[in-house]
C-alpha positions as CSV (number, residue, x, y, z in Angstrom):
1,M,101.4,-39.7,-9.5
2,A,99.8,-41.9,-6.9
3,T,102.2,-43.9,-4.7
4,S,101.9,-47.7,-4.3
5,M,100.6,-47.2,-0.7
6,Q,97.9,-44.8,-1.9
7,I,96.8,-47.3,-4.5
8,C,96.7,-50.1,-1.9
9,N,94.5,-48.0,0.4
10,L,92.2,-47.1,-2.4
11,S,91.9,-50.8,-3.4
12,N,91.0,-51.7,0.2
13,N,88.4,-49.0,0.4
14,L,86.8,-50.2,-2.9
15,E,86.9,-53.8,-2.0
16,E,83.7,-53.9,0.1
17,F,81.8,-51.6,-2.2
18,L,82.5,-54.0,-5.2
19,Q,81.0,-57.0,-3.4
20,S,77.6,-58.1,-4.5
21,E,76.5,-58.4,-0.9
22,Y,77.7,-56.3,2.1
23,S,79.1,-57.9,5.2
24,A,77.7,-55.3,7.6
25,C,75.6,-52.2,7.7
26,M,77.5,-49.1,6.4
27,F,76.3,-47.1,9.4
28,C,76.4,-49.3,12.5
29,Q,78.8,-51.9,11.2
30,G,76.6,-54.7,12.5
31,F,76.0,-53.3,16.0
32,Y,72.2,-53.5,15.7
33,G,72.2,-56.9,13.9
34,K,72.8,-58.4,10.5
35,S,72.1,-56.5,7.3
36,F,71.6,-59.7,5.3
37,G,73.8,-58.4,2.4
38,Q,72.1,-55.0,2.2
39,P,74.0,-51.8,2.7
40,V,71.8,-50.6,5.6
41,C,70.4,-52.8,8.3
42,S,66.7,-52.7,9.2
43,T,67.2,-50.7,12.4
44,C,69.4,-48.0,10.9
45,H,67.1,-47.9,7.9
46,L,64.0,-47.3,10.1
47,F,65.6,-44.3,11.8
48,L,67.7,-42.8,9.0
49,F,65.5,-43.3,6.0
50,S,61.9,-42.6,7.0
51,S,59.2,-44.1,4.7
52,D,57.2,-40.9,5.1
53,I,58.9,-38.0,3.5
54,N,56.4,-35.5,5.1
55,R,57.6,-36.5,8.6
56,D,60.7,-34.4,8.0
57,E,58.5,-31.3,8.3
58,G,58.0,-31.9,12.0
59,E,54.3,-32.3,11.7
60,E,54.3,-35.6,13.6
61,D,56.2,-36.8,16.6
62,I,58.9,-39.4,16.1
63,Y,57.2,-41.8,18.4
64,T,53.5,-41.9,18.3
65,E,50.9,-44.5,19.0
66,K,47.6,-44.3,17.1
67,A,44.9,-46.8,16.6
68,D,43.8,-47.8,13.2
69,S,40.8,-45.5,13.5
70,G,43.1,-42.5,13.7
71,D,42.5,-41.6,17.3
72,S,45.2,-40.6,19.7
73,G,45.3,-44.0,21.4
74,N,44.0,-42.7,24.7
75,E,40.5,-43.9,24.1
76,E,39.5,-47.2,25.6
77,P,38.6,-50.0,23.3
78,E,34.9,-50.7,22.8
79,M,34.8,-53.8,25.0
80,A,36.8,-52.1,27.7
81,Q,34.5,-49.0,27.5
82,D,31.4,-51.2,27.9
83,F,32.9,-52.8,31.0
84,C,33.7,-49.4,32.5
85,D,30.2,-48.1,31.7
86,H,28.7,-51.0,33.8
87,N,31.5,-50.9,36.4
88,P,32.4,-47.2,37.0
89,L,35.5,-46.5,39.0
90,P,35.4,-44.1,41.9
91,T,38.6,-42.4,40.9
92,S,39.0,-39.5,38.5
93,S,40.3,-39.8,35.0
94,T,43.6,-38.0,35.7
95,P,45.5,-41.0,37.1
96,V,44.5,-43.0,34.1
97,R,46.0,-40.5,31.7
98,A,49.1,-40.3,33.8
99,S,49.5,-44.1,33.7
100,Q,49.0,-44.1,30.0
101,V,51.7,-41.5,29.5
102,S,54.0,-43.5,31.8
103,H,53.2,-46.6,29.8
104,K,54.3,-44.9,26.6
105,M,57.5,-43.6,28.2
106,D,58.3,-47.0,29.4
107,K,57.8,-48.5,26.0
108,L,59.9,-45.7,24.4
109,A,62.7,-46.4,27.0
110,E,62.5,-50.1,26.2
111,R,62.9,-49.5,22.5
112,I,65.8,-47.1,23.1
113,G,67.4,-49.8,25.3
114,M,67.0,-52.4,22.6
115,L,68.8,-50.0,20.2
116,T,71.7,-49.3,22.5
117,L,72.5,-53.0,23.3
118,P,73.7,-55.6,20.9
119,R,71.1,-58.1,19.9
120,E,71.6,-61.8,20.5
121,R,71.5,-64.0,17.5
122,D,68.2,-65.7,16.8
123,H,68.4,-69.5,17.4
124,V,66.5,-71.5,14.9
125,P,66.1,-75.2,15.8
126,E,67.9,-77.5,13.4
127,G,65.5,-79.1,10.9
128,L,62.6,-76.8,11.6
129,V,62.4,-75.6,8.0
130,D,62.3,-79.2,6.6
131,S,59.7,-80.3,9.2
132,L,56.9,-77.9,8.2
133,P,54.2,-79.8,6.2
134,P,53.7,-78.5,2.6
135,E,50.0,-77.7,3.4
136,V,51.2,-75.2,6.0
137,L,53.8,-73.7,3.8
138,L,51.3,-73.2,0.9
139,V,49.0,-71.3,3.3
140,V,51.8,-69.1,4.5
141,F,53.0,-68.4,0.9
142,K,49.6,-67.1,0.0
143,Y,50.1,-64.1,2.3
144,L,53.5,-63.2,1.0
145,D,54.3,-60.3,-1.4
146,D,56.5,-60.8,-4.5
147,I,59.8,-60.0,-2.8
148,S,59.0,-62.3,0.1
149,L,58.0,-65.1,-2.3
150,W,61.3,-64.7,-4.1
151,T,63.2,-64.7,-0.8
152,A,61.3,-67.8,0.3
153,G,62.3,-69.6,-2.9
154,M,66.0,-69.1,-1.9
155,V,65.6,-70.8,1.5
156,C,65.9,-74.4,0.4
157,P,65.2,-76.6,-2.7
158,R,62.0,-77.9,-1.1
159,W,60.5,-74.4,-0.8
160,Q,61.7,-73.5,-4.2
161,Q,59.9,-76.6,-5.7
162,L,56.7,-75.7,-3.9
163,L,56.7,-72.1,-5.1
164,Q,57.4,-73.2,-8.7
165,G,54.0,-75.0,-8.6
166,E,52.2,-72.0,-7.1
167,T,53.8,-69.1,-9.2
168,N,54.0,-69.6,-12.9
169,D,56.0,-67.4,-15.3
170,S,53.0,-65.1,-16.1
171,K,52.8,-64.3,-12.4
172,W,56.4,-63.3,-12.3
173,R,55.8,-61.1,-15.4
174,E,53.0,-59.4,-13.5
175,F,55.2,-58.9,-10.5
176,T,57.9,-57.4,-12.7
177,K,55.5,-55.0,-14.4
178,L,54.1,-53.9,-11.1
179,R,57.4,-53.4,-9.4
180,W,59.3,-51.8,-12.3
181,P,56.6,-50.3,-14.6
182,L,59.2,-48.4,-16.7
183,F,61.2,-51.6,-17.5
184,N,60.5,-52.6,-21.1
185,P,62.8,-55.3,-22.6
186,H,63.7,-55.1,-26.3
187,Y,63.7,-58.9,-26.7
188,K,61.3,-61.7,-26.1
189,V,61.6,-62.8,-22.5
190,K,61.6,-66.6,-22.1
191,K,61.7,-66.6,-18.3
192,W,60.3,-63.7,-16.4
193,K,61.5,-65.0,-13.0
194,T,65.0,-64.6,-14.3
195,I,64.4,-61.0,-15.2
196,Y,62.7,-60.4,-11.9
197,T,65.7,-61.9,-10.1
198,K,68.2,-59.7,-12.0
199,L,66.2,-56.5,-11.4
200,L,65.9,-57.4,-7.7
201,E,69.6,-58.1,-7.4
202,S,70.3,-54.8,-9.3
203,S,68.6,-52.8,-6.6
204,P,70.8,-51.0,-4.1
205,C,68.4,-51.4,-1.2
206,R,65.5,-54.0,-1.0
207,H,64.0,-52.1,2.0
208,C,63.3,-49.1,-0.2
209,L,62.2,-51.3,-3.1
210,E,59.7,-53.0,-0.9
211,S,58.4,-49.8,0.8
212,M,58.0,-48.2,-2.7
213,M,54.9,-50.4,-3.2
214,L,53.5,-50.0,0.4
215,Q,53.5,-46.2,0.7
216,S,50.3,-44.5,1.9
217,T,49.2,-41.3,0.3
218,P,48.1,-38.3,2.4
219,P,44.8,-36.6,1.7
220,I,45.5,-33.8,-0.7
221,E,43.1,-31.2,-2.1
222,E,42.5,-31.8,-5.8
223,N,42.5,-28.1,-6.6
224,S,45.7,-27.4,-4.6
225,W,48.8,-25.6,-6.0
226,R,50.7,-28.9,-5.7
227,H,48.1,-30.8,-7.7
228,R,48.0,-28.2,-10.5
229,R,51.8,-28.0,-10.6
230,L,52.3,-31.8,-10.8
231,R,49.5,-32.2,-13.4
232,S,51.2,-29.6,-15.6
233,E,54.6,-31.2,-15.1
234,L,53.2,-34.7,-16.0
235,K,51.6,-33.3,-19.1
236,T,54.9,-31.8,-20.2
237,L,56.8,-35.0,-19.5
238,K,54.4,-37.0,-21.6
239,S,54.2,-34.5,-24.5
240,D,57.8,-33.4,-24.7
241,P,60.0,-35.6,-22.5
242,P,63.7,-34.8,-22.2
243,E,66.0,-37.1,-24.2
244,G,66.6,-40.3,-22.4
245,I,64.3,-39.5,-19.5
246,R,60.9,-40.9,-18.5
247,A,58.8,-40.5,-15.4
248,E,55.3,-41.4,-14.2
249,P,53.4,-41.5,-10.9
250,L,52.7,-44.7,-9.1
251,D,49.5,-43.4,-7.4
252,R,46.7,-41.1,-8.2
253,H,47.9,-38.4,-5.8
254,C,51.3,-38.3,-7.5
255,C,53.1,-38.8,-4.2
256,H,55.3,-41.6,-5.5
257,W,56.9,-41.7,-8.9
258,Q,59.2,-44.0,-10.8
259,A,61.7,-42.5,-13.4
260,S,64.2,-43.8,-15.8
261,I,67.4,-42.2,-17.1
262,T,69.4,-43.6,-20.0
263,G,73.1,-43.4,-19.7
264,P,74.5,-40.5,-21.6
265,Q,76.4,-41.2,-24.8
266,G,80.2,-41.2,-24.5
267,S,80.0,-42.0,-20.8
268,P,80.8,-45.4,-19.2
269,Y,77.0,-45.5,-18.4
270,E,76.0,-45.4,-22.1
271,G,73.3,-47.9,-23.0
272,G,72.2,-48.4,-19.4
273,L,68.7,-47.9,-18.1
274,F,68.8,-46.5,-14.6
275,L,65.6,-46.6,-12.6
276,L,64.9,-44.1,-9.8
277,Y,62.2,-43.7,-7.1
278,L,60.9,-40.2,-6.3
279,Q,58.8,-39.2,-3.3
280,I,56.9,-35.9,-3.7
281,P,56.1,-34.2,-0.4
282,D,52.6,-32.8,0.1
283,S,54.2,-29.3,0.4
284,Y,55.7,-29.5,-3.1
285,P,56.9,-27.3,-4.8
286,M,57.9,-25.5,-1.6
287,R,60.0,-28.5,-0.6
288,P,62.1,-30.7,-3.0
289,P,61.3,-34.3,-3.9
290,K,63.3,-37.1,-2.5
291,V,65.2,-39.0,-5.2
292,Q,66.9,-42.3,-5.0
293,F,68.4,-44.8,-7.5
294,I,66.8,-48.2,-7.5
295,T,69.4,-49.5,-10.0
296,K,73.0,-49.9,-8.8
297,I,75.5,-47.5,-10.3
298,F,79.2,-46.9,-9.7
299,H,79.4,-43.1,-9.2
300,P,81.1,-40.8,-6.7
301,N,77.9,-38.8,-6.0
302,I,75.5,-41.7,-5.6
303,S,75.8,-43.8,-2.5
304,R,75.7,-47.6,-2.2
305,H,72.2,-47.1,-0.8
306,G,71.2,-45.2,-3.9
307,D,71.0,-41.7,-2.4
308,V,71.9,-38.8,-4.8
309,G,74.3,-36.1,-3.7
310,L,72.8,-33.3,-5.7
311,D,72.8,-29.9,-4.1
312,S,69.6,-28.7,-5.7
313,I,67.5,-31.4,-4.0
314,H,69.0,-30.9,-0.6
315,Y,70.0,-27.3,0.1
316,N,69.5,-25.1,-3.0
317,W,66.0,-26.0,-4.0
318,S,64.1,-23.4,-6.0
319,L,60.5,-23.1,-7.0
320,A,61.7,-22.8,-10.6
321,L,63.0,-26.4,-10.5
322,T,60.7,-29.2,-11.7
323,I,60.9,-33.0,-11.6
324,S,62.1,-32.9,-15.2
325,K,64.9,-30.4,-14.4
326,V,66.0,-32.5,-11.4
327,L,66.2,-35.6,-13.6
328,I,68.2,-33.7,-16.3
329,S,70.6,-32.5,-13.6
330,I,71.1,-36.1,-12.4
331,Q,71.7,-37.2,-16.0
332,S,74.3,-34.5,-16.4
333,L,75.9,-35.6,-13.1
334,L,76.7,-39.0,-14.8
335,T,79.0,-37.3,-17.3
336,D,80.4,-34.7,-14.9
337,P,80.8,-35.9,-11.3
338,Y,81.7,-33.5,-8.5
339,C,84.5,-35.1,-6.6
340,D,85.3,-32.4,-4.1
341,V,82.5,-33.7,-1.9
342,C,81.4,-37.3,-2.6
343,M,78.8,-39.7,-1.3
344,E,81.4,-42.4,-1.9
345,P,84.9,-40.9,-1.3
346,A,86.7,-44.0,-2.5
347,I,85.0,-43.8,-5.9
348,G,85.7,-40.1,-6.1
349,S,89.4,-40.8,-5.4
350,L,89.5,-43.4,-8.1
351,Y,87.9,-41.0,-10.6
352,S,90.5,-38.4,-9.8
353,K,93.6,-40.6,-9.7
354,N,92.8,-43.4,-12.2
355,R,90.1,-42.4,-14.7
356,Q,90.7,-45.4,-16.9
357,E,90.1,-47.8,-14.1
358,F,87.0,-45.9,-13.0
359,D,85.5,-46.0,-16.5
360,R,86.2,-49.8,-16.7
361,I,84.5,-50.6,-13.5
362,S,81.6,-48.2,-14.2
363,R,81.1,-49.8,-17.6
364,L,81.1,-53.3,-16.1
365,W,78.5,-52.2,-13.5
366,T,76.3,-50.8,-16.2
367,W,76.4,-54.1,-18.2
368,K,75.6,-56.1,-15.1
369,Y,72.9,-54.0,-13.4
370,A,71.5,-51.5,-15.9
371,M,71.1,-53.3,-19.3
372,H,68.5,-56.0,-18.6
373,D,66.2,-54.2,-21.1
374,F,68.7,-54.7,-23.9
375,L,71.0,-57.6,-23.1
376,M,69.9,-61.1,-22.0
377,P,70.7,-61.5,-18.3
378,M,74.3,-62.5,-18.0
379,E,76.7,-63.2,-15.2
380,I,79.5,-60.7,-14.7
381,D,81.9,-61.4,-11.9
382,L,82.8,-58.1,-10.2
383,N,84.7,-59.7,-7.3
384,G,87.8,-60.1,-9.4
385,L,88.1,-56.4,-10.2
C-alpha cells in the first residue's frame, strides 16, 4: 500500500506532464531559452533529435558547411573567382585554406559559446505588432507554411481577422489532409480549421510535426534491396493490413511514412486513433526505422516528446522484423506496458500503484487527443486531474 507521502510525490511528478503546455524544456529546464509550451526547446531538439536519421551512421560530420551546389564550401563564389582571375595573388593557396579552416573553427567555437551561455530575452518594442500595415502583413503571410499561418493567427485579433480573409475553410481542409493523410473523420466536418487546431494541439512536438513535411530524401537506387523490401512490405500492408493498423509512405523513396494505430479493445485507449511518424534509413533493413507518436498518449513507455521505448527498434533489431511487425509490437505495448524501465517513470509508478487512476487519465487523454475522427472536437479539462 502506497503511503500518503509517496502519493504526494507521485502527484507532483505527474503535475507538469498533465499540463497542456510545458513551462520549460524537459532536458535543459530553460537554460537555452523558452520552449514555448513544447516539451523540448529548439536548441535541445536540434542536437538531440536530428532531422536526418542517416546522420546517426557517422557518414557526415556534425558540423559541416556546404554550398547549395553540394561542394565542400572551399571553392570561391563565381564573382570572387572572376576577380581573382583578373587580380592574381602572389601568395600560394595554402594560407587561404588555413584561414578557411580557422574561420570554420571560429564559427564552431562561437556556436558552442552560444550554447553554453544563457540567452538574453528578446526585446520586442511595444506596439510593433499593431503598427505593421495590413499590406505588409499579407505579403509576409504568403510565405508562411500551414503551422506558421496557424501560429500567426494566435498573435492578436487583428492578425486573425486578416488571415480569415486569406485562408478559407477549404484551405484548412487541404492543410489537414496534407499534414495528417491518415486522418479520416466519420462525420461531416463543418469547420476544418477547428479540426486542424485540435490535431495540431494533439501533437506531442510541433518541431517534429513541422519537419515531417520538410524532409529531404537521399538518392536511392531503385533496384536496391531496401527498395525491393519496402515495396514488398507496402504491398502486404495494403492487401492484408493488421487489424487496426495502417501505414503509407509520404514520399516516393519511402523514406518518410505515416502510420495509424487504433487503440486495442479493452484498454483505456480503445476507440482512439493514434498517428505515428516513421523515418526509414537508407540502410534499411540493416538498421531499424525511427518511430515516433504524433498523437499525445498517456503511457509509461512513450515519452512526452512522442518517443517509443521499444527494445526491438533500439537495441534488438532483427532483419526478420518489418514495419508491420513493429507497429503490431507498439499496439501490443498499449495493452501490456513494461514498467521496469520507463520513458516516463512517474506514469509507470502510477500504473503499478494505482491502476484505476492510470486507466482514468489514459481514457481522458484518448478522448481529448485521439478521437477527433469519431467525436466532434470537445474541450476536456485535464488540469483538474
